[in-house]
C-alpha positions in Angstrom: 43.6 -113.1 -115.2 46.5 -111.3 -113.6 49.1 -113.5 -111.9 51.6 -112.2 -109.3 55.0 -114.0 -109.4 56.7 -111.5 -107.0 59.3 -110.7 -109.7 56.8 -110.1 -112.5 53.1 -110.0 -113.4 51.4 -111.7 -116.3 48.0 -112.0 -118.0 47.7 -115.4 -119.7 46.3 -115.3 -123.3 44.9 -111.9 -122.6 45.0 -110.6 -126.1 42.7 -112.4 -128.5 44.0 -114.2 -131.6 42.4 -111.7 -134.1 44.1 -108.8 -132.4 47.4 -110.6 -132.3 47.2 -111.4 -136.0 46.4 -107.8 -136.7 49.4 -106.6 -134.8 51.7 -109.2 -136.6 50.5 -108.0 -140.0 51.1 -104.4 -139.1 54.5 -105.1 -137.6 55.7 -107.2 -140.6 54.8 -104.4 -142.9 57.5 -102.3 -141.2 60.2 -104.9 -140.8 63.5 -104.7 -142.7 66.4 -107.1 -143.0 68.5 -105.1 -140.7 69.4 -106.9 -137.5 68.8 -105.4 -134.0 71.7 -103.8 -132.3 73.3 -104.0 -128.8 75.4 -101.6 -126.8 79.1 -101.9 -127.7 80.4 -98.8 -125.9 78.7 -96.4 -123.4 77.3 -94.3 -126.2 77.6 -96.6 -129.3 75.8 -99.5 -130.7 76.5 -102.3 -133.2 75.4 -105.7 -134.3 76.5 -108.8 -132.4 74.7 -111.9 -133.4 76.3 -113.9 -130.6 74.4 -111.7 -128.1 71.4 -110.6 -130.1 70.1 -112.0 -133.4 66.6 -110.7 -134.3 64.9 -108.3 -136.6 62.8 -105.4 -135.3 60.6 -102.6 -136.3 59.4 -99.5 -134.4 55.7 -98.6 -134.2 53.9 -96.0 -132.3 50.2 -96.3 -133.3 47.9 -94.8 -130.6 45.5 -97.8 -130.7 48.3 -100.1 -129.5 49.1 -97.9 -126.5 45.4 -97.8 -125.7 45.4 -101.6 -125.5 48.4 -102.0 -123.2 48.8 -98.9 -120.9 46.2 -100.2 -118.4 48.3 -103.3 -117.7 51.3 -101.1 -116.7 49.1 -99.2 -114.2 47.8 -102.4 -112.6 51.2 -104.2 -112.5 53.0 -101.1 -111.1 50.4 -100.8 -108.3 49.9 -104.5 -107.4 53.5 -105.3 -107.8 54.3 -102.7 -105.1 57.0 -101.2 -107.3 55.1 -97.9 -107.7 57.7 -96.5 -110.0 57.1 -93.0 -111.3 56.9 -93.0 -115.0 55.6 -90.5 -117.6 54.9 -92.3 -120.8 56.1 -94.9 -123.2 58.9 -95.4 -125.7 58.1 -96.4 -129.3 56.9 -100.0 -129.4 59.4 -102.6 -130.6 58.0 -105.3 -132.9 60.4 -108.3 -132.9 60.8 -111.1 -135.3 62.7 -114.3 -134.3 63.2 -117.1 -136.8 65.3 -120.3 -136.7 68.5 -119.9 -134.6 67.7 -116.3 -133.7 67.8 -115.3 -130.0 68.7 -112.6 -127.4 71.1 -113.6 -124.7 71.1 -112.3 -121.1 70.5 -108.6 -120.8 68.5 -105.9 -118.9 66.6 -103.1 -120.6 67.4 -100.4 -118.1 71.0 -99.8 -119.3 69.8 -98.6 -122.8 69.6 -94.8 -122.8 66.6 -93.3 -124.3 67.7 -91.4 -127.4 67.4 -91.7 -131.1 68.2 -95.4 -131.9 67.2 -97.3 -134.9 64.6 -94.6 -135.6 63.0 -95.4 -132.3 62.4 -91.9 -131.1 62.1 -88.4 -132.3 65.2 -86.6 -131.1 63.0 -83.7 -130.0 60.8 -85.9 -127.9 60.2 -84.7 -124.3 61.2 -88.2 -123.1 64.9 -87.7 -123.9 67.0 -88.5 -120.9 64.4 -90.6 -119.2 65.0 -94.2 -118.1 63.2 -97.4 -118.8 61.6 -98.5 -115.6 59.0 -101.1 -116.6 59.2 -103.6 -119.4 56.2 -105.3 -121.1 56.5 -108.3 -123.4 53.7 -109.8 -125.4 53.9 -113.0 -127.4 51.8 -112.6 -130.6 52.4 -116.0 -132.1 50.4 -119.2 -131.8 52.7 -121.7 -129.9 51.9 -124.3 -132.6 53.8 -122.2 -135.1 57.2 -122.2 -133.4 59.5 -124.2 -131.2 62.2 -122.8 -128.9 62.2 -119.1 -128.1 61.8 -119.9 -124.4 61.9 -116.7 -122.2 63.9 -116.8 -119.0 64.4 -114.5 -116.0 67.5 -114.5 -113.8 66.2 -113.9 -110.3 69.6 -113.3 -108.7 71.0 -110.8 -111.2 74.3 -111.7 -112.7 74.3 -115.1 -111.0 72.2 -116.1 -114.0 73.5 -119.7 -114.4 72.5 -120.5 -110.8 69.0 -119.2 -110.7 67.2 -119.0 -114.0 63.4 -119.4 -114.2 61.5 -120.0 -117.4 58.5 -117.8 -118.0 56.5 -120.7 -119.5 53.2 -118.9 -119.7 54.7 -116.5 -122.3 54.4 -119.3 -124.9 50.7 -118.7 -125.0 49.5 -116.4 -127.7 48.4 -113.1 -126.4 50.1 -113.4 -123.0 51.3 -110.1 -121.5 54.2 -110.0 -119.0 55.4 -106.9 -117.1 58.6 -106.7 -115.0 61.1 -104.1 -113.8 63.5 -103.2 -116.6 66.5 -103.9 -114.4 65.7 -107.6 -114.3 67.9 -109.9 -116.3 66.1 -111.9 -119.0 66.8 -113.7 -122.3 65.1 -115.4 -125.2 66.4 -118.8 -126.2 67.1 -119.7 -129.9 64.1 -120.5 -132.1 64.5 -124.1 -133.3 61.6 -124.2 -135.7 59.0 -121.8 -137.1 58.7 -118.0 -136.4 57.9 -116.1 -133.3 56.7 -112.5 -133.2 56.4 -110.3 -130.1 56.0 -106.8 -128.9 58.1 -105.0 -126.3 57.0 -101.8 -124.6 58.8 -99.7 -122.0 57.5 -97.2 -119.5 59.8 -94.3 -119.0 60.5 -91.9 -116.2 63.2 -89.9 -114.4 66.3 -91.9 -113.5 66.2 -93.8 -110.2 67.8 -92.0 -107.3 
């Protein structure tokens, strides 16, 4: 069932357990011990565990896009955003274990270019901007604690108006929101949490 929260849309427990486990197995086969990076300068990136501590892999299997692209269409229309986008960046499979987290950030300020092997440098989507973000929790909530997902509804005033996206704890829940919206993942305190992140890309906002 689609839920409209004004700032985001979600489908609770939409992806069945069998499919979630299949995606986890596939994503884990591509993981390395390298930590995810953050922007350190306008055109450079580095590791900063204080801001972002997680392990990621990039996947671009057509069957995954076939599952999720319809949710972008629905959320973009019903959310009244009606952003123009062309296609999707490679899918990010993320692994969080004890004490790993991702502090406040937006997705929109990350330029689409070759980063961590995410994109072919010859791809037609070079220069496009992330407009819609989709996050999917793949893990049974009994298998981890912590990892709470928060939105900041008033931008940089994040300490004054942070709202937890509680439904994302459910395995298979899909959430879609504008990529400019501030969000964070709290530290894992026990177990392991796996998720997917997918971005819809288009020409920069004018």
